[in-house]
C-alpha positions in Angstrom: 109.1 -57.1 -70.4 107.1 -54.1 -69.1 107.3 -51.1 -71.4 106.5 -47.6 -69.9 105.1 -44.9 -72.2 105.0 -41.2 -71.4 101.9 -39.6 -70.0 99.2 -39.0 -72.7 97.4 -35.7 -73.1 94.8 -34.7 -75.7 92.4 -31.9 -76.4 88.8 -31.5 -77.3 87.0 -28.7 -79.3 83.5 -27.8 -78.3 81.6 -25.0 -80.0 84.8 -23.7 -81.6 86.2 -23.1 -78.1 89.2 -25.2 -77.2 88.4 -27.0 -74.0 91.5 -28.6 -72.6 91.0 -32.1 -71.3 94.2 -33.5 -69.7 94.4 -37.2 -69.0 97.3 -38.0 -66.8 97.3 -41.5 -68.2 100.1 -43.9 -67.8 100.4 -46.5 -70.5 102.2 -49.8 -69.8 102.6 -52.7 -72.1 103.2 -56.1 -70.6 104.4 -59.1 -72.6 103.2 -62.6 -71.8 103.9 -65.9 -73.4 101.7 -65.6 -76.5 100.2 -62.1 -76.2 100.7 -58.6 -74.8 98.4 -56.5 -72.6 98.4 -52.8 -72.6 97.4 -51.1 -69.4 95.9 -47.6 -69.5 96.1 -46.3 -65.9 94.2 -43.2 -64.8 92.5 -42.9 -68.1 88.9 -42.0 -69.2 86.2 -44.2 -70.6 86.1 -41.9 -73.6 89.6 -43.0 -74.4 88.2 -46.4 -75.3 87.4 -45.1 -78.8 91.1 -44.5 -79.4 91.8 -48.2 -78.6 89.0 -49.8 -80.6 86.2 -48.6 -82.9 82.5 -48.7 -81.9 81.7 -50.4 -85.2 83.9 -53.4 -84.7 83.3 -53.9 -81.0 80.7 -55.3 -78.7 80.5 -54.3 -75.0 79.4 -56.8 -72.4 78.2 -55.4 -69.1 75.6 -56.1 -66.4 72.3 -54.3 -65.6 73.7 -52.4 -62.6 76.7 -51.0 -64.4 74.6 -50.1 -67.4 72.0 -48.3 -65.4 74.6 -46.2 -63.6 76.7 -45.3 -66.7 74.3 -45.1 -69.6 76.1 -42.1 -71.1 79.3 -44.1 -71.5 77.5 -46.8 -73.6 75.9 -44.5 -76.1 76.8 -45.6 -79.6 78.4 -48.9 -78.5 76.8 -52.2 -79.4 76.0 -53.5 -75.9 74.9 -56.7 -74.4 73.5 -56.4 -70.9 73.2 -59.4 -68.6 71.8 -59.9 -65.1 74.2 -58.9 -62.3 75.6 -61.4 -59.7 77.8 -64.4 -59.3 74.8 -66.7 -59.7 74.6 -65.8 -63.3 78.2 -66.6 -64.0 77.5 -69.9 -65.7 77.3 -71.6 -69.1 73.6 -70.7 -69.6 74.5 -67.0 -69.5 77.4 -67.6 -71.8 75.2 -69.4 -74.4 72.7 -66.5 -74.2 75.5 -63.9 -74.8 76.9 -65.9 -77.7 73.4 -66.0 -79.3 73.2 -62.2 -79.0 76.7 -61.8 -80.5 75.6 -63.9 -83.5 72.6 -61.7 -84.0 74.8 -58.6 -83.9 77.0 -60.1 -86.6 80.1 -60.6 -84.5 83.0 -62.1 -86.6 86.6 -63.0 -86.0 87.6 -59.3 -86.2 85.2 -58.2 -83.5 86.6 -56.9 -80.2 84.6 -58.0 -77.1 84.9 -55.5 -74.2 84.0 -56.5 -70.7 82.9 -53.5 -68.6 82.2 -54.4 -65.0 83.5 -56.3 -62.1 85.1 -59.7 -61.8 82.0 -61.6 -62.9 81.8 -59.7 -66.2 85.6 -59.8 -66.9 85.8 -63.5 -66.2 82.9 -64.2 -68.5 83.9 -61.8 -71.3 87.4 -63.3 -71.5 85.9 -66.8 -71.5 83.4 -66.0 -74.2 86.0 -64.3 -76.4 88.2 -67.3 -76.0 85.6 -69.8 -77.3 83.6 -67.6 -79.8 84.7 -68.6 -83.3 87.7 -70.3 -81.6 88.9 -67.0 -80.2 88.5 -63.3 -80.8 90.2 -60.3 -79.3 89.0 -58.8 -76.0 89.7 -56.1 -73.5 88.4 -54.9 -70.1 87.2 -51.8 -68.4 87.1 -52.8 -64.8 84.6 -51.0 -62.6 85.4 -52.4 -59.2 88.5 -52.4 -57.0 88.5 -56.2 -57.0 88.5 -56.3 -60.8 91.2 -53.6 -61.1 93.7 -55.3 -58.9 93.0 -58.9 -59.5 90.1 -60.4 -61.5 90.9 -58.7 -64.8 94.7 -59.4 -64.6 96.5 -62.5 -65.7 94.3 -64.1 -68.3 92.2 -66.4 -66.1 88.7 -66.5 -67.6 85.8 -68.8 -66.8 82.5 -69.7 -65.3 81.2 -71.5 -62.2 79.7 -75.0 -62.2 77.2 -75.1 -59.3 79.1 -74.1 -56.1 82.5 -74.8 -57.8 84.2 -71.6 -58.6 85.7 -71.1 -62.1 85.6 -74.8 -62.8 85.4 -74.3 -66.6 87.6 -71.8 -68.3 90.9 -70.9 -70.0 94.0 -68.8 -69.7 94.1 -66.1 -72.4 95.4 -62.5 -72.0 93.2 -59.4 -72.8 94.5 -56.9 -75.4 94.0 -54.0 -73.0 92.8 -52.9 -69.6 91.5 -49.4 -69.2 91.3 -47.9 -65.7 88.8 -45.0 -65.2 88.7 -44.3 -61.5 85.6 -42.1 -61.9 83.7 -45.4 -62.4 84.3 -46.2 -58.7 82.3 -43.1 -57.5 79.0 -45.0 -57.5 80.6 -48.1 -56.0 79.0 -49.1 -52.6 81.4 -49.1 -49.7 81.0 -52.9 -49.4 82.5 -53.2 -52.8 85.5 -51.1 -51.9 85.9 -53.3 -48.8 85.5 -56.4 -51.0 88.3 -55.4 -53.3 90.8 -54.6 -50.6 90.9 -58.2 -49.6 93.0 -58.9 -52.7 95.2 -55.9 -52.0 95.9 -57.2 -48.5 96.5 -60.7 -50.1 99.1 -59.3 -52.5 100.9 -57.4 -49.6 100.9 -60.5 -47.4 102.4 -62.8 -50.0 104.8 -60.5 -51.9 105.1 -56.9 -50.6 105.9 -56.2 -47.0 106.3 -52.5 -47.7 102.8 -52.3 -49.1 101.5 -54.1 -46.0 103.0 -51.3 -43.9 101.4 -48.7 -46.2 98.0 -50.4 -45.6 98.7 -50.2 -41.8 99.5 -46.5 -42.1 96.3 -45.6 -44.0 92.6 -46.4 -43.9 90.0 -47.1 -46.6 88.8 -43.5 -46.6 92.2 -42.2 -47.5 92.2 -44.1 -50.8 88.6 -43.2 -51.5 89.3 -39.5 -51.2 92.8 -39.3 -52.8 92.8 -40.4 -56.5 96.6 -40.0 -56.7 97.1 -42.3 -53.7 94.6 -44.7 -55.1 96.2 -44.7 -58.6 99.6 -45.6 -57.0 98.0 -48.5 -55.0 96.1 -49.8 -58.0 99.2 -49.7 -60.3 101.4 -51.3 -57.6 99.0 -54.2 -57.3 98.3 -54.6 -61.0 102.0 -54.7 -61.8 102.8 -57.0 -58.9 100.3 -59.6 -60.1 101.4 -59.1 -63.7 105.0 -59.8 -62.9 104.1 -63.0 -61.1 102.0 -64.1 -64.1 104.8 -63.3 -66.5 107.1 -65.7 -64.6 104.5 -68.4 -64.4 101.6 -67.8 -66.8 100.1 -71.2 -66.6 100.4 -71.7 -62.9 103.1 -74.3 -62.6 104.8 -72.7 -59.6 105.1 -69.1 -58.4 101.6 -68.1 -59.6 100.1 -70.6 -57.2 101.0 -68.1 -54.4 98.2 -65.8 -55.7 95.8 -68.4 -54.3 96.5 -67.4 -50.7 93.2 -67.3 -48.9 91.4 -68.9 -51.8 91.6 -72.5 -50.9 89.1 -72.2 -48.0 87.6 -69.0 -49.6 86.4 -70.8 -52.7 85.2 -73.7 -50.6 82.8 -71.5 -48.7 82.1 -68.6 -51.0 79.1 -69.9 -53.0 77.7 -72.1 -50.3 77.3 -69.1 -48.0 76.7 -66.5 -50.7 79.7 -64.5 -49.6 81.3 -61.6 -51.6 84.5 -62.9 -53.0 86.7 -60.7 -50.9 84.9 -61.6 -47.7 85.5 -65.3 -48.4 89.1 -64.7 -49.2 89.7 -62.7 -46.0 88.2 -65.5 -44.0 90.5 -67.9 -45.9 93.5 -65.8 -45.3 93.0 -65.9 -41.5 92.5 -69.6 -41.6 95.6 -70.0 -43.7 97.5 -67.8 -41.2 96.5 -70.1 -38.3 97.6 -73.2 -40.3 100.9 -71.3 -41.2 101.6 -71.0 -37.4 101.7 -74.8 -37.2 103.6 -75.6 -40.4 106.0 -72.5 -41.0 106.0 -70.9 -37.6 104.3 -67.7 -39.0 104.5 -65.1 -36.2 102.2 -62.4 -37.4 98.6 -63.7 -37.5 97.3 -61.0 -35.2 99.0 -58.3 -37.3 97.3 -59.7 -40.4 93.9 -59.9 -38.6 94.3 -56.3 -37.5 94.7 -55.1 -41.1 91.9 -57.2 -42.4 89.6 -55.8 -39.7 90.8 -52.2 -40.3 89.5 -52.4 -43.9 86.1 -53.7 -42.8 86.6 -57.4 -43.8 85.4 -60.4 -41.8 88.0 -62.6 -40.1 85.9 -65.6 -39.2 82.7 -67.5 -39.9 80.9 -70.5 -38.5 80.8 -73.0 -41.4 80.5 -76.7 -42.0 84.1 -77.9 -42.1 83.1 -81.3 -43.6 81.3 -79.6 -46.5 84.1 -77.2 -47.0 86.6 -80.0 -47.2 84.4 -81.8 -49.8 84.5 -78.6 -51.9 88.2 -78.3 -51.6 88.7 -81.8 -52.9 86.7 -80.9 -56.0 88.7 -77.7 -56.5 91.3 -77.1 -59.2 94.1 -76.8 -56.6 93.7 -80.4 -55.6 96.3 -82.9 -56.8 95.3 -86.5 -56.1 94.6 -86.7 -52.3 96.4 -83.4 -51.4 95.6 -79.7 -51.6 98.5 -77.3 -52.4 97.8 -74.9 -49.6 99.4 -71.4 -49.7 100.9 -70.5 -46.3 102.8 -67.5 -45.0 106.4 -67.7 -43.6 106.3 -64.0 -42.8 104.5 -60.8 -44.0 105.6 -60.5 -47.6 106.7 -64.1 -48.1 104.5 -67.1 -48.9 105.1 -70.8 -49.6 103.2 -73.8 -50.8 102.5 -76.7 -48.5 100.9 -79.9 -49.8 98.3 -81.0 -47.1 95.9 -83.9 -47.0 92.3 -83.4 -46.1 93.0 -84.9 -42.6 95.8 -82.5 -42.0 93.6 -79.5 -43.1 90.8 -80.7 -40.9 93.1 -81.2 -37.9 94.5 -77.7 -38.4 91.1 -76.0 -38.6 89.2 -78.0 -36.0 91.2 -77.1 -32.8 90.3 -73.5 -33.3 86.9 -73.5 -34.9 86.1 -70.3 -36.7 83.3 -68.3 -35.0 80.6 -66.3 -36.7 81.7 -62.7 -36.9 79.8 -60.3 -34.6 77.6 -57.9 -36.5 
């Protein structure tokens, strides 16, 4: 069930003068199997104090986010870690847990992940294992986190080059969306996040795919109303899929479109997640041509390029296949590969390593021109 609440407005008083601060915030509560998540769309970071108290909360963020938003962290107990996927591992988790113990965190403590996908993945994982589980919430600061990484309860860390090999599924108590946090986001991170938006459109929403064709990245960067609608559309699309299949037994597997190859090359080639996924989507589209008769590969490539994402890369196929066979999506000697039947409709095809190799090899992916 998705519950919609009315827009929230509240006021502030400064120096005895009433300063009206209007937050056109949309609040939506989504029920999952064992928990509920409340979404606060188009909110403000300051609203966080209305959700949880500073005294009973600990914020986890990285050095880049902290440096750019110091005013927001004033008064909050904050743990700051090094930025980057390379630090998304158990060593960092152990260090954070040690700091939480020092701060006196107990079972009533709320852990808040403020950052991109690395931070939200780690915060959810740490909250799930600290004292056998404490409450947690997210303030996503990147497009990627807002539309994908912080939604659905998947939390974990990498083991070497293997993405999210250790983790758990546990839903956050809340997600707070403050679009002003995106102002300092480098263009590459906007581009990176749009890979997951394109993915959602390709597998589940043909109308949104047309919307992406009609606009360009700059439109969403300049128009907060347009951006808010797009973020909500993606967040609710993924949430509905997760509601139907929280523990990934069927329909939720479709969200892995582009990720089979994407995860296999992401860490080896130190690619941003969205870049790896976009390359994976194109590869999966070519494989789809052979197995489902997918007719719109060039249309997909055109949109991916339009948003500044790469469509190909020269990589070691043998090494990528080895990584696939160690991935969570492998079942015995097969990989459950997500393919497209048409724009807006995906399917799952079990493929052996030999079949994947044969599908990729005739049209080797070339390094993208710079």
